[in-house]
C-alpha positions as CSV (number, residue, x, y, z in Angstrom):
1,M,102.6,44.4,-108.8
2,A,105.9,45.2,-110.5
3,E,106.6,48.4,-112.5
4,P,106.7,48.2,-116.3
5,K,109.3,45.8,-117.7
6,P,112.8,47.2,-117.6
7,A,115.2,47.5,-120.5
8,W,117.3,44.4,-119.6
9,L,114.2,42.2,-120.2
10,K,113.6,43.3,-123.8
11,V,113.8,40.3,-126.1
12,R,115.4,40.3,-129.5
13,R,113.0,39.9,-132.4
14,P,113.4,36.7,-134.4
15,G,115.6,36.9,-137.5
16,D,116.0,34.6,-140.5
17,G,118.4,31.7,-141.0
18,S,118.2,28.8,-138.6
19,W,114.8,30.1,-137.2
20,G,113.0,28.8,-140.3
21,V,115.0,25.6,-140.3
22,V,113.9,24.7,-136.8
23,R,110.3,25.6,-137.4
24,R,110.2,23.4,-140.6
25,A,111.8,20.5,-138.8
26,L,109.3,20.7,-136.0
27,R,106.4,20.9,-138.3
28,A,107.6,18.1,-140.5
29,G,107.8,15.8,-137.4
30,G,104.5,16.9,-136.0
31,L,106.3,17.9,-132.8
32,H,105.8,20.6,-130.1
33,T,108.3,22.6,-128.2
34,V,108.2,24.0,-124.7
35,C,109.7,27.1,-126.4
36,E,106.3,27.8,-128.0
37,E,103.9,26.3,-125.5
38,A,105.5,28.0,-122.5
39,R,106.1,31.3,-124.5
40,C,109.8,31.2,-123.6
41,P,111.4,34.6,-124.0
42,N,114.6,33.0,-125.5
43,R,112.9,31.3,-128.4
44,A,114.3,33.7,-131.0
45,E,117.9,33.3,-129.7
46,C,117.7,29.5,-129.3
47,W,115.9,28.9,-132.6
48,G,118.2,31.3,-134.3
49,A,121.1,29.1,-133.1
50,G,119.4,25.9,-134.4
51,T,118.3,24.5,-131.0
52,A,114.9,23.7,-129.4
53,T,113.6,21.8,-126.4
54,L,111.3,19.1,-127.7
55,L,108.0,18.6,-125.8
56,L,106.9,15.0,-125.5
57,L,103.5,13.5,-124.7
58,G,101.5,16.1,-126.6
59,D,100.9,19.8,-125.7
60,V,98.1,19.5,-123.1
61,C,98.9,19.3,-119.4
62,T,96.8,17.6,-116.8
63,R,97.7,20.2,-114.2
64,G,98.3,23.9,-115.0
65,C,100.4,25.9,-112.7
66,G,99.8,29.6,-112.1
67,F,103.1,30.7,-113.8
68,C,102.7,28.5,-116.9
69,S,100.9,29.1,-120.2
70,V,100.9,25.4,-121.4
71,A,97.3,24.4,-122.1
72,R,95.5,22.5,-119.4
73,G,92.9,19.8,-120.1
74,T,92.4,16.2,-121.2
75,P,95.4,15.1,-123.3
76,R,95.2,13.1,-126.4
77,P,96.3,9.4,-126.4
78,V,100.1,8.8,-126.5
79,E,101.5,8.5,-130.0
80,P,103.7,5.4,-130.2
81,D,106.0,6.9,-132.9
82,E,106.7,10.2,-131.0
83,P,110.1,9.1,-129.7
84,E,111.3,8.2,-133.2
85,R,109.9,11.5,-134.6
86,A,111.8,13.4,-131.9
87,A,115.0,11.6,-132.9
88,R,114.5,12.4,-136.6
89,C,113.9,16.0,-135.7
90,A,117.2,16.1,-133.7
91,E,119.0,14.5,-136.7
92,A,117.5,16.9,-139.1
93,L,118.8,19.8,-137.0
94,A,122.2,18.1,-136.6
95,L,122.0,18.6,-132.8
96,D,124.8,17.4,-130.6
97,Y,122.8,18.2,-127.5
98,V,119.1,17.3,-127.2
99,V,116.7,18.5,-124.5
100,L,113.5,16.4,-124.0
101,T,110.7,17.6,-121.7
102,S,107.0,16.9,-121.5
103,V,103.7,18.1,-120.1
104,T,102.6,16.4,-116.9
105,R,100.4,13.3,-117.7
106,D,98.6,12.3,-114.5
107,D,96.3,10.3,-116.7
108,L,99.1,7.8,-117.6
109,P,100.0,5.0,-115.1
110,D,103.7,5.7,-115.5
111,G,103.3,9.5,-116.0
112,G,104.9,9.1,-119.5
113,A,108.2,7.5,-118.3
114,A,108.2,4.9,-121.0
115,V,108.0,7.6,-123.7
116,F,110.9,9.4,-122.1
117,G,112.9,6.2,-122.0
118,A,112.1,5.4,-125.7
119,A,112.9,9.0,-126.8
120,V,116.3,8.9,-125.0
121,A,117.1,5.5,-126.7
122,A,116.0,6.8,-130.1
123,V,118.2,9.9,-129.9
124,R,121.1,7.9,-128.6
125,A,120.8,5.6,-131.6
126,L,121.5,8.5,-134.0
127,P,124.8,8.4,-135.9
128,R,126.0,11.6,-134.2
129,R,125.1,10.2,-130.7
130,P,124.0,13.5,-129.1
131,R,124.1,14.1,-125.4
132,V,120.6,14.0,-124.0
133,E,119.0,16.1,-121.2
134,V,115.6,15.2,-119.8
135,L,113.4,17.7,-117.9
136,I,110.8,15.5,-116.2
137,P,107.6,16.0,-114.2
138,D,107.6,14.8,-110.6
139,L,108.0,11.1,-111.3
140,R,108.7,8.7,-108.5
141,G,109.3,5.0,-107.9
142,P,109.3,2.6,-110.9
143,A,108.5,5.5,-113.3
144,L,111.5,7.5,-112.2
145,A,113.7,4.4,-112.2
146,A,112.7,3.7,-115.9
147,V,113.8,7.2,-116.9
148,V,117.1,6.9,-115.0
149,A,117.7,3.5,-116.5
150,A,117.6,5.0,-120.0
151,H,120.8,6.8,-119.0
152,P,120.3,10.4,-120.0
153,D,123.3,12.6,-119.6
154,V,121.4,15.1,-117.4
155,L,118.2,14.7,-115.5
156,A,116.4,17.9,-114.6
157,H,113.3,18.5,-112.4
158,N,112.3,22.0,-111.4
159,L,111.6,23.1,-107.9
160,E,110.2,26.2,-109.6
161,V,109.7,28.5,-106.5
162,V,110.6,28.7,-102.8
163,R,108.7,26.6,-100.3
164,R,106.3,29.4,-99.1
165,L,105.2,30.2,-102.6
166,T,104.7,26.6,-103.8
167,P,101.0,26.3,-102.9
168,L,100.3,29.8,-104.2
169,V,102.0,29.4,-107.6
170,R,102.1,25.7,-108.5
171,H,99.2,23.3,-109.0
172,P,97.8,21.7,-105.8
173,R,99.3,18.3,-106.9
174,C,102.8,19.8,-107.0
175,D,104.7,19.7,-103.8
176,Y,108.0,21.3,-102.7
177,D,109.2,18.3,-100.8
178,R,108.1,15.8,-103.5
179,S,110.2,17.7,-106.0
180,L,113.2,17.5,-103.8
181,A,112.5,13.8,-103.3
182,V,112.4,13.3,-107.1
183,L,115.9,14.7,-107.3
184,A,117.3,12.8,-104.3
185,E,115.8,9.5,-105.5
186,A,117.4,10.0,-108.9
187,R,120.7,10.6,-107.2
188,T,120.3,7.3,-105.2
189,L,119.3,5.4,-108.4
190,D,122.4,6.7,-110.2
191,P,125.1,8.4,-108.1
192,H,126.9,9.6,-111.3
193,L,123.9,11.1,-113.0
194,A,124.1,14.9,-113.5
195,L,121.1,16.6,-111.8
196,K,119.7,20.0,-112.6
197,S,116.9,22.2,-111.3
198,S,115.5,25.7,-111.7
199,L,114.0,28.5,-109.7
200,L,111.9,31.5,-110.9
201,L,112.5,34.8,-109.1
202,G,110.4,37.9,-108.8
203,L,107.3,36.2,-107.3
204,G,107.7,37.7,-103.8
205,E,110.5,35.4,-102.4
206,T,113.0,36.7,-99.9
207,T,116.7,36.2,-100.2
208,G,116.7,34.0,-97.2
209,E,114.0,31.8,-98.7
210,L,115.9,31.6,-101.9
211,L,119.1,30.6,-100.2
212,E,117.2,27.9,-98.2
213,A,115.8,26.5,-101.5
214,L,119.3,26.4,-103.0
215,A,120.6,24.6,-99.9
216,D,117.8,22.1,-100.2
217,L,118.7,21.5,-103.8
218,R,122.3,20.9,-102.9
219,R,121.3,18.4,-100.2
220,A,119.2,16.6,-102.8
221,G,122.3,16.2,-105.0
222,V,121.7,18.9,-107.6
223,E,124.8,20.1,-109.4
224,T,123.5,22.6,-111.8
225,V,120.9,25.3,-111.0
226,V,119.2,27.9,-113.2
227,L,117.9,31.1,-111.8
228,G,115.7,33.3,-114.0
229,Q,113.2,36.2,-113.8
230,Y,109.5,35.1,-113.8
231,L,107.7,36.7,-116.7
232,R,103.9,36.7,-116.7
233,P,102.9,34.7,-119.8
234,T,99.2,35.6,-119.8
235,A,96.8,38.0,-118.0
236,A,95.4,35.0,-116.1
237,S,98.8,34.0,-114.8
238,V,100.1,35.1,-111.4
239,P,101.5,38.6,-111.5
240,V,105.2,39.6,-111.2
241,E,106.0,41.1,-107.8
242,R,109.5,42.5,-108.7
243,W,112.0,42.8,-111.5
244,V,115.3,41.3,-110.3
245,P,118.2,43.4,-111.7
246,P,121.2,41.6,-113.4
247,E,123.6,42.6,-110.7
248,E,121.4,40.7,-108.2
249,F,121.5,37.6,-110.4
250,A,125.3,37.9,-110.5
251,A,125.4,38.1,-106.7
252,L,123.1,35.1,-106.4
253,R,125.3,33.1,-108.8
254,A,128.3,33.7,-106.5
255,R,126.3,32.6,-103.4
256,A,125.1,29.5,-105.2
257,L,128.6,28.5,-106.2
258,E,129.7,29.0,-102.6
259,L,127.1,26.4,-101.7
260,G,128.9,23.9,-103.9
261,F,127.0,23.9,-107.2
262,A,129.2,22.9,-110.1
263,E,127.4,25.3,-112.5
264,V,125.0,28.2,-112.0
265,V,123.1,30.0,-114.8
266,A,121.7,33.1,-113.3
267,E,120.4,36.0,-115.4
268,P,117.0,37.6,-116.0
269,L,116.0,35.6,-119.2
270,A,117.5,32.3,-118.1
271,R,115.2,29.2,-118.2
272,T,116.0,25.5,-117.4
273,S,117.1,24.6,-121.0
274,Y,118.7,28.0,-121.8
275,H,122.2,27.3,-123.0
276,A,121.8,23.8,-121.7
277,R,124.7,22.4,-123.7
278,E,127.1,25.2,-122.5
279,A,125.9,24.8,-118.9
280,E,126.6,21.0,-118.9
281,A,130.0,21.5,-120.5
282,A,130.8,24.1,-117.8
283,R,129.6,21.7,-115.1
284,R,131.8,18.9,-116.4
285,A,134.8,21.2,-116.7
286,R,134.4,22.6,-113.2
287,A,133.8,19.2,-111.6
288,A,136.9,17.7,-113.3
289,G,139.1,20.8,-113.1
290,P,142.3,20.7,-111.1
291,G,142.2,22.4,-107.8
292,E,138.4,22.6,-107.7
293,R,136.8,21.8,-104.4
294,R,133.1,21.2,-104.1
295,T,130.8,20.9,-101.1
296,A,129.2,17.5,-100.8
297,P,125.4,17.3,-101.2
């Protein structure tokens, strides 16, 4: 069990301004955000900047991992107008970068892929034509192909933790190698699609295990990786083993860049969608910049 939370993990309290604008837009559209459901520590910062990660397919997950606070149970039926409502919310917030994610829906034949595809299309049809990032469950085969065919700008799927910790922290239906296969398959389906993944630290992993996971992600074709400190969302969630200091995150970022990632977001409060627009802009700049050499996946 870790010691009390250190100073560098203190989160700024929400202020006024855009925070209220975001909340009203979400409520008007009857939408959920992973910011709220997963109790993200960056909600105040992101909402204050007028951004949010929209949660598709309701707010009840058919799984329920040990690190996550999203409600687990039997989800409600899919709402056909949800993609359009998501697009209207993005338009109301004047977003130029939209992140769409979802709960896991093992009850649906396609895992919700059709809803992802429709939401990407609806957002892309907006006059501002925002960039779109999707953070998907472990979809494979025709379901994954349907999401890739919608042509999101970025496709993210989280490995979450190192191999050894996967059966201890993730739901039994989640699998380390399956997650890598999702990413590798997406890369095969669209060699030009930007791929992204995320790892939580402080759950008992070793540096060697973490570097192995990063190397596995590179081999799968991932270009952007996010490293963040695990924060226990509820008393029923798995405990924190260690607080990883900021200087260690900085060192890990340097190691990850050496492995060939185009962009690495590594800091205690980082989460997959944290500064997503800035991370994607940095990835594109680094990948296209003169004199940059990258290791092939």
